[in-house]
C-alpha positions, 0 to 999 in steps of 0.5 A: 680789697684784700681776699681776707676782707672780703673773706670777712664780709663773707663771714657776716653776710653768713650771719645774716642771711643764714647758712643755705642762702650764703652757700646757694647765692653768696658762696659762688660770688667773687669780689673784682675790686672797687674802683670810683666808689663802684664795687665790682661783683662777679657771679657765674651765671646770668641768673644768679647775677639777677637774683642776687642784685635784686634779694641781696644787693642791699645786705652785700653793700652793708657789709661792704662798708662796714668793713671801711670801704667807701662803696656807693653802689655794687655792680654785679657782673657776669664774665663776657657779660655787660655788668648791672647796677645795683642798690645805689646810696641815694636810693632807699633800699626797696623789698626784694621783688619776686620775678614773674612766672614763669621764670627764665634763665637766659631764653629758657623758662622754668622747665615745668611740666603742662598742666591739664586743663581737666585737672581742677578742683571742680571736677575733683569728687571728694568721698570719704577715701580722699576727703582729708587729701582734698582738704589739705589740698585746697588749704595749700592752694589758698596760698597763705601760710600752711602748717605743714610742709611738706604735704605728702599724697600717696595711694595706688594708681588711679586714686587722684594724687595727679588731679590734686596736684594739677587743681593746686597749680590751676588755683594757685596760678587764678588766686596768686598769679604773682607765685613762682609756681613749678610742677613736674615728675620726679623723672623730669628733675632727674632728667633736668639735673643730668641735663645740667652736670653735662652741660655744666650748668649746675648753678643755673640748675640750682637757682632755678629750682631754689627760687620758687614759691611752690614746688610740686614733685610727682611720683617722688619714688622714682629717685630712690635708689638714685644717689646723685638725683637723691642728693641735690633733691635734698639739699633743693627740699632744705633750701626751700623749707629753710625759706619758707616756701611751700612743698607738695610730694606724691607717691604710690606709697607712704615714705617709709615704704619707699625702697632705696629712698635714703632716710634723711630724705625719708625724714624730712618727707614724714615731717609734714602732712602724709596723706594716704588716699584710700582705694575707692568705696562703691559711693565714690565710684558711682559720684565719679560715673555721675559726675562724668556722665554729666559732662558727657551728656553734652557731647552725646546729648541724644544718648539714653541710659538705662536704669542701674548702669551706673550702678552696675559699673560702680559695684564691677569695677573696683581697680581705680578711677582711670578705668572707671572713666576709661569704661565709660568713655568708651561706652558713650563712644560705642553707643554712639557710633551703633546708635543704641541706648546704652542698656546693661546688655550693651555694657556687657558687649562693650566692655567685656575685657574690662569687666573680665579683668575686673573679675580676676581673682587673688591666688594664695600663690601670688599672696605668698610671692608678694609677702616673701618680696616685701619681707625679703625671705625665700618664697621655698621659706615661707612654705617650707618648716623653718620657724624663725621669727624672721620667717614665721611673722611673714608666713602668718602675714600671708595667711592672714591676707589668703584668707581676706583675699580669697575663697579657700577654706582653712585646709585647702589654705594650709595646704598651699602653705606646705601641708599645714594643719587648719589649727595652724592657720587659724592660730596664725590668722588670729596672732595677725589680728591681735598684732594689728591692734598694737604693732602700727608698722604691721597694719601698714604692711598689711595695708601695703600689700592688700592694695599692691595684690588688688591693684 
């Protein structure tokens, strides 16, 4: 068969299977020749050979016959490996089968991160700050068609993003063991990509990551600024979405707030459901402590806890859930070792450092520095006399946050902003309050800065 004829076959396959599937699976193939009714097709890797044989053998056979060749079957082969037959005339075309997870390529399993057995939906405490994220995660975990893709979860440290992603994976493995579910961090994605480049196995990498049913990537902000990794992530993302596969992403901030993330990736991430896990409120923190305490009572059956201890911890430790759970773990371990009842006095003795850190006050200088970094203005301009809008607006944001997050008076705030009058500070605060009603971007900026300063 001539190159021109094979080119026509490939053009027809492009129309039938779509550009993404064609680029990933068909374009790397080479037709070696046709002998005694057997078409020999060469694939660059064993994984690609197996995948194409299962999923594209029938379309390729059909187009070869349509080109005028008397082909009874196809043998897909890899250089130096024994060919395998596919798609015989006497056998009706069967639907494509999904390989059982974990996917293997050669002797390697699909490179996912281990799941924490503790992170399930049963152990996730739901409250107002995280109820939407929990509901969306539950919907994805059902394994059926989902109206939003991707699901993007974002929030500060210790608010439950990773817990929900592990819970989704656990639930899918239970409900749909036939599905190929891959969970890993963005750092692991980058490491595997670099490793594939180094070992010249990029087609294996593409084949593995583009053949899953559900891809979950944690801390996607890590790939920001890493051009080659972003490029591959973008193409992997598109390939999976084109195939109707579900993607779940997490980050420490919203897509539009991730610095150095390519615009096309930011746009793709924003096209699905973007859910913010808000900082915990008192009721949620108390619920988490109560749930954790019930599990500890089995391990520390003889320990007693005085009334008001959990309420005290929920009020005082507001940073994040990890710190909260760590404090409770330390408290139970300490009480069991010294053989004492868990009282408020014991809490003060055992958790001195955590309680002191929780009492950390945000300073005006810290607010000015964070705002200047966020808006990319000089700190000297923040407190200086310049009145350009590009400087005046960040300055007003810093004034607003200084009033919200510190106990300083307006005259004191004015002195920290270059000796400004308290009426100027009052005007700046009112201006931000008015703009936040209609300016969505400004509201997001202020909320992000507040989270960064309070974390």
